[in-house]
C-alpha positions in Angstrom: 0.0 0.0 0.0 1.4 3.3 -1.0 1.5 6.2 1.5 1.1 9.8 0.7 1.0 13.2 2.5 -2.7 14.0 3.2 -4.1 17.0 1.4 -5.9 19.8 3.2 -9.1 18.9 1.3 -8.9 15.4 2.7 -8.6 16.7 6.3 -11.3 19.4 6.2 -14.2 17.0 6.6 -12.5 15.5 9.6 -11.8 18.8 11.3 -15.3 19.7 12.4 -15.5 21.1 15.9 -18.7 21.4 17.8 -19.5 24.9 18.9 -18.8 25.1 22.7 -21.9 25.5 25.0 -21.0 28.3 27.4 -24.1 28.0 29.5 -23.1 25.5 32.3 -26.7 24.3 32.9 -27.3 23.6 29.2 -23.9 22.0 28.9 -24.5 19.5 31.7 -28.1 18.7 30.6 -27.1 18.2 27.0 -24.6 15.5 28.2 -27.4 13.6 30.0 -28.6 10.9 27.6 -30.5 8.8 30.2 -32.5 9.3 33.4 -29.5 7.6 35.2 -27.3 10.4 33.8 -29.7 12.9 35.3 -29.5 11.1 38.6 -25.7 11.3 38.7 -25.9 15.1 38.0 -28.6 15.5 40.7 -26.6 13.7 43.3 -23.6 16.0 42.7 -25.7 19.2 43.0 -28.1 18.4 45.8 -27.4 18.1 49.6 -27.5 14.5 50.7 -30.6 14.7 52.9 -32.7 16.2 50.1 -31.3 13.9 47.4 -31.7 10.8 49.6 -35.4 11.8 50.4 -36.1 11.6 46.6 -33.8 8.7 45.8 -34.3 6.4 48.8 -37.1 4.0 49.8 -38.1 2.0 52.8 -36.0 -0.2 55.1 -33.5 -2.3 53.0 -34.8 -0.8 49.8 -35.6 -4.2 48.3 -38.9 -3.2 46.7 -37.5 -0.5 44.5 -34.5 -2.7 43.5 -36.9 -5.5 42.6 -39.1 -3.1 40.6 -36.2 -1.8 38.6 -34.9 -5.3 38.1 -38.3 -6.4 36.7 -37.9 -3.9 33.9 -34.4 -5.3 33.2 -35.9 -8.8 33.1 -38.0 -8.3 30.0 -37.4 -9.5 26.4 -38.8 -7.5 23.5 -40.0 -9.2 20.3 -39.7 -6.8 17.4 -41.6 -7.1 14.1 -39.5 -6.2 11.0 -40.2 -4.7 7.6 -42.8 -2.3 8.9 -43.1 1.3 7.8 -42.4 3.2 11.1 -41.4 6.5 9.6 -44.2 8.1 11.6 -45.2 7.0 15.1 -47.9 8.4 17.4 -47.1 8.3 21.1 -50.4 9.6 22.5 -54.0 8.5 23.0 -56.9 9.1 25.4 -56.5 8.6 29.1 -59.4 9.1 31.4 -61.4 10.7 28.7 -58.9 13.3 27.5 -55.8 13.3 25.3 -52.2 12.8 26.4 -49.2 13.3 24.1 -47.2 10.6 25.8 -48.1 7.4 27.7 -46.6 8.8 30.9 -47.3 11.7 33.3 -45.6 13.3 36.3 -46.4 11.4 39.5 -47.2 13.3 42.8 -44.1 13.9 44.9 -44.0 15.4 48.4 -41.6 18.2 49.6 -40.6 18.9 46.0 -39.2 22.4 46.5 -36.9 20.7 49.1 -35.1 19.0 46.2 -34.9 22.1 44.0 -36.5 25.5 44.7 -38.4 25.7 41.4 -40.3 22.6 42.6 -43.8 21.8 41.4 -44.1 25.0 39.3 -41.2 23.7 37.1 -43.0 20.4 36.8 -46.3 21.9 35.9 -44.8 24.2 33.3 -42.8 21.3 31.7 -45.8 19.0 31.7 -48.0 21.6 30.1 -45.5 22.1 27.3 -45.2 18.4 26.8 -48.9 17.7 26.8 -48.8 15.3 29.7 -50.6 15.4 33.1 -49.0 16.9 36.2 -49.9 15.5 39.6 -49.8 17.6 42.8 -49.3 15.8 46.0 -51.2 16.6 49.3 -47.6 17.0 50.5 -46.7 19.3 47.7 -44.8 22.5 48.4 -46.9 24.9 46.4 -50.6 25.6 46.5 -53.3 24.0 44.4 -54.1 27.4 42.9 -50.5 28.1 42.0 -50.2 24.9 40.1 -53.4 25.7 38.2 -52.0 29.1 37.4 -48.7 27.6 36.2 -50.5 25.1 33.9 -53.8 26.7 33.0 -54.5 24.8 29.8 -52.9 21.5 30.7 -54.1 18.5 32.7 -53.6 18.8 36.5 -54.3 15.9 38.8 -54.5 16.2 42.6 -53.3 13.4 44.9 -55.2 13.0 48.1 -54.1 11.4 51.4 -57.1 11.0 53.7 -56.2 12.8 57.0 -57.6 12.1 60.4 -59.3 15.5 60.0 -61.9 14.6 57.3 -63.1 18.2 56.9 -59.6 19.4 56.2 -59.1 16.7 53.6 -62.3 17.5 51.8 -61.5 21.2 51.8 -58.5 20.3 49.6 -60.7 18.3 47.3 -63.1 21.2 46.9 -60.1 23.6 46.2 -58.8 21.2 43.5 -62.2 20.9 41.9 -62.6 24.7 41.9 -59.1 25.1 40.4 -60.0 22.9 37.4 -58.1 19.7 38.4 -59.6 17.0 36.2 -58.6 13.9 38.2 -58.3 12.9 41.9 -55.6 10.3 42.8 -56.7 8.8 46.1 -53.6 7.2 47.6 -54.5 4.2 49.8 -51.1 2.6 50.7 -50.1 4.9 53.5 -52.0 4.1 56.8 -48.7 5.0 58.5 -45.4 6.3 57.2 -42.9 3.7 56.0 -39.5 3.2 57.7 -37.3 5.4 55.4 -34.0 4.8 57.0 -32.0 7.2 54.9 -34.1 10.1 56.1 -33.7 9.0 59.7 -30.0 8.7 59.4 -29.8 12.1 57.7 -32.0 13.8 60.3 -34.3 14.9 57.5 -36.6 17.6 58.8 -38.9 20.3 57.5 -37.4 22.8 57.1 -33.8 21.5 56.8 -31.9 21.9 60.0 -28.5 23.7 59.8 -26.4 21.2 61.7 -22.6 20.8 61.4 -23.2 17.9 59.0 -25.5 19.9 56.7 -23.2 22.8 56.6 -20.2 20.6 55.6 -22.4 18.9 53.0 -23.4 22.3 51.6 -19.9 23.5 51.0 -19.6 21.9 47.5 -23.3 22.8 46.7 -23.6 26.5 47.4 -26.1 27.2 44.6 -28.7 24.9 46.3 -28.4 26.8 49.6 -28.4 30.2 47.9 -31.6 29.2 46.1 -33.2 27.8 49.2 -32.3 30.7 51.5 -33.2 33.5 49.0 -36.6 32.3 47.9 -40.0 31.9 49.6 -40.0 29.6 52.6 -41.6 26.2 51.9 -45.4 26.3 51.7 -47.6 23.3 51.4 -50.7 22.5 49.4 -52.2 21.2 52.6 -50.7 23.3 55.5 -48.8 26.5 56.0 -45.9 25.4 58.1 -44.5 22.4 59.9 -41.6 22.2 62.4 -40.4 18.6 62.9 -39.3 15.5 61.1 -40.9 14.2 58.0 -42.0 11.0 59.8 -43.7 13.0 62.5 -45.6 15.1 60.0 -46.8 12.0 58.1 -47.9 10.1 61.2 -49.8 13.2 62.3 -51.7 13.4 59.1 -52.3 9.9 57.8 -55.4 8.0 59.0 -55.0 4.3 59.6 -58.8 3.9 59.8 -59.6 4.6 56.1 -61.8 1.9 54.5 -63.6 1.1 51.3 -66.6 3.0 52.6 -64.4 6.1 52.8 -63.4 5.7 49.2 -67.0 5.5 48.2 -67.7 8.6 50.2 -64.8 10.5 48.5 -66.1 9.4 45.1 -69.5 10.9 45.9 -67.9 14.2 46.7 -65.6 14.5 43.7 -67.2 15.7 40.4 -64.5 14.5 37.9 -62.4 11.4 37.3 -61.2 9.4 40.3 -58.3 7.0 40.4 -57.1 4.8 43.3 -53.3 4.7 43.7 -51.5 2.0 45.6 -53.2 -1.2 44.5 -50.9 -4.2 45.2 -53.1 -7.3 44.9 -55.7 -8.5 42.4 -58.3 -8.8 45.2 -57.9 -5.2 46.0 -58.1 -4.2 42.4 -61.5 -6.0 42.2 -62.7 -4.3 45.4 -62.0 -0.8 44.3 -63.3 -1.4 40.7 -66.6 -2.5 42.3 -66.8 0.9 43.9 -66.9 2.4 40.3 -63.5 4.2 40.1 -62.3 5.4 36.7 -58.8 4.0 37.1 -56.3 2.3 39.4 -52.6 2.7 39.7 -50.6 -0.5 40.5 -48.0 1.0 42.8 -46.0 0.2 45.9 -45.3 3.8 46.5 -41.9 3.6 44.8 -40.8 1.1 47.5 -41.2 3.8 50.1 -43.9 2.1 52.3 -43.8 -1.7 52.8 -40.4 -3.2 51.8 -40.7 -6.5 49.9 -44.1 -5.4 48.5 -45.2 -6.9 45.2 -43.7 -5.6 42.0 -46.4 -3.5 40.2 -45.0 -4.5 36.8 -45.4 -8.2 37.7 -49.0 -7.6 38.7 -49.9 -5.9 35.5 -50.9 -8.7 33.1 -53.1 -10.5 35.7 -54.9 -7.3 36.8 -55.5 -6.1 33.2 -57.0 -9.5 32.4 -59.3 -9.4 35.4 -60.4 -5.7 35.5 -59.0 -4.1 32.4 -62.4 -4.1 30.7 -64.0 -2.2 33.6 -61.4 0.5 34.5 -58.1 2.0 33.2 -55.1 0.4 34.7 -52.0 2.4 35.3 -48.5 1.6 36.7 -45.7 3.4 38.6 -42.6 2.3 40.6 -39.2 1.6 39.1 -39.7 3.3 35.7 -36.4 4.7 34.5 -36.7 4.6 30.7 -39.0 4.9 27.8 -38.5 1.2 27.1 -40.0 0.5 30.6 -43.0 2.6 29.7 -43.5 0.9 26.3 -43.4 -2.5 28.1 -46.1 -1.5 30.5 -48.4 -0.3 27.6 -47.7 -3.6 25.7 -48.9 -5.6 28.7 -52.1 -3.7 29.0 -51.4 -0.5 31.0 -53.3 2.6 29.8 -50.8 5.0 31.4 -47.7 5.2 33.6 -46.5 7.7 36.2 -42.9 8.7 36.8 -41.7 10.3 40.0 -38.0 9.9 40.6 -37.2 10.3 36.9 -38.9 13.7 37.1 -37.2 14.6 40.4 -33.7 13.7 39.0 -34.3 16.1 36.2 -35.5 18.8 38.6 -32.5 18.4 40.8 -30.1 18.4 37.8 -31.4 21.6 36.3 -34.6 23.0 37.5 -37.3 23.5 34.9 -34.9 22.9 32.1 -33.9 19.6 33.8 -37.6 18.5 33.9 -37.8 19.3 30.2 -34.8 17.2 29.6 -36.2 14.2 31.6 -39.4 14.4 29.6 -37.5 14.6 26.3 -35.3 11.6 27.2 -38.3 9.5 28.0 -40.3 10.7 25.0 -37.4 10.0 22.6 -37.0 6.5 24.1 -40.7 5.7 23.8 -40.7 6.7 20.1 -37.5 4.8 19.4 -38.6 1.7 21.2 -41.9 1.7 19.3 -40.1 2.0 16.0 -37.7 -0.8 16.8 -40.7 -3.0 17.8 -42.3 -2.2 14.4 -45.4 -0.4 15.7 -46.6 3.0 14.7 -49.1 3.8 17.6 -49.8 2.7 21.1 -52.8 0.7 20.0 -50.6 -1.7 18.1 -48.6 -2.7 21.2 -49.7 -6.0 22.8 -48.4 -8.8 24.9 -46.7 -10.5 21.9 -44.1 -7.7 22.0 -42.9 -8.4 25.6 -42.0 -11.4 27.7 -41.4 -11.0 31.4 -38.5 -13.2 32.2 -38.6 -15.1 35.5 -36.2 -14.2 38.3 -38.3 -14.2 41.4 -40.9 -16.9 41.7 -42.8 -18.3 44.7 -41.1 -21.3 46.3 -43.3 -24.4 46.6 -44.3 -25.3 50.1 -42.5 -28.4 51.5 -46.0 -29.7 52.4 -46.9 -29.9 48.7 -43.8 -31.9 47.7 -44.4 -35.6 47.0 -43.0 -38.0 49.6 
């Protein structure tokens, strides 16, 4: 092979330099290609107590680990030679359109993670054409979320308090503010044992201990934002001084029953969804009450550790009650492929909590936009690779749930 001196014309196509991004926030968000990338950025920029509140779960954190493993343990079955030049990623959910098969889940204390909080989420959700859910433990008011997302879909998540009148006052405010769906969360009779929060001394508002001051040194922007903006305000109460666990145990009511759910339904004029279903039997019970939807959820692993994996429950619940109500899923979703797998197995919709919070902590409202964009791109790409052009074409033939955890047979059932 003869060698020669390269010509300038030969080198020119190889010498293309990307224009540098001078804005540090845009630069770090552009580098994030996955939700896990956003998580790494969020961890660097957020004090440990706040990050761990979002990232952690209950006790040994087995539930969240198993939920994420369940999405890893799937096999896709693509169809080839299909025209997938155009894909449609939206459809009707609870009687109204969504642009994507996912929405933002309700999260508590959100401005603790990043000061733009729920307003950033509501703005981003409105632009993306997906629902935004405000938690009872949200850190802005119902009315402020409605103002931030006046033309989008706002959902309100309700915990039933021991003070019923106070709970229903929130429901009335949400209805008056135009929220179209009520998410009644039923898996929190008491607060779960969130050990990271206990070890971090997580309190509302954050306590300035020696440890938090040391932790803040490499994260000055978080503290500047926190200390120079409005103090935390809640959708449900004005102020609280104490630990998170003390607040939750003061508010949550362990006496709530199916009769209470029926009573709440009678008070709410719009769509009602029950969040926190973890067994087929309970799915049947709440569907008999006449709810519009259910969310298979173990609260992101933040309540009962070793709880059932919602994604594993999905096919059986859809087969049993899917003709009578809309079945949704949350817990463990970290990619658009996870979302597509849920839709293929019969879910009508999914909710993402941590994925949204990682984006928020990584870059405020722009970070939420980036999280939604990542998931949306992954949904569309996965659909194309599966050979489908719309959500209606997805079905169980596209996904196999591989077996890792299976019940052990009782020794009493073994032959002698």
